[in-house]
C-alpha positions as CSV (number, residue, x, y, z in Angstrom):
1,M,0.0,0.0,0.0
2,A,3.0,2.3,0.3
3,G,3.0,5.2,-2.2
4,K,-0.8,5.0,-2.9
5,Q,-3.3,7.9,-2.6
6,V,-6.0,7.5,-0.1
7,T,-9.3,9.2,-0.3
8,V,-11.3,9.8,2.9
9,E,-15.0,10.4,2.7
10,Y,-17.1,11.7,5.6
11,Q,-20.2,9.6,6.2
12,E,-22.0,10.6,9.5
13,R,-21.6,10.8,13.3
14,G,-21.8,7.4,15.1
15,R,-23.7,6.4,18.2
16,Y,-21.1,8.2,20.6
17,G,-20.8,11.4,18.3
18,R,-17.7,10.4,16.6
19,I,-17.2,11.1,12.9
20,V,-17.6,7.9,10.7
21,R,-15.4,8.0,7.6
22,K,-14.7,5.8,4.6
23,A,-11.2,5.2,3.6
24,L,-10.6,4.3,-0.2
25,V,-7.5,3.2,-2.0
26,N,-8.1,3.1,-5.8
27,G,-11.9,3.2,-5.2
28,V,-11.7,0.2,-2.8
29,D,-13.2,0.6,0.6
30,V,-10.2,-0.4,2.8
31,C,-12.2,-1.0,6.1
32,L,-14.7,-3.3,4.2
33,E,-11.7,-5.4,2.9
34,Q,-10.3,-5.7,6.4
35,V,-13.8,-7.0,7.5
36,K,-14.1,-9.5,4.6
37,V,-10.7,-11.2,5.4
38,G,-11.1,-11.2,9.2
39,L,-8.8,-8.7,10.2
40,A,-11.5,-6.2,11.6
41,W,-15.1,-6.6,12.7
42,H,-18.3,-4.5,12.5
43,Y,-20.7,-4.0,15.4
């Protein structure tokens, strides 16, 4: 991933008032990919 451009999109505020963002590398949602391969989870 080194040397690639990352785009961060603002989504909304979460349950505790924190800003929820989406990180994209070449149009791919990085967080979603982590969930898919078991490196992260969603609650």
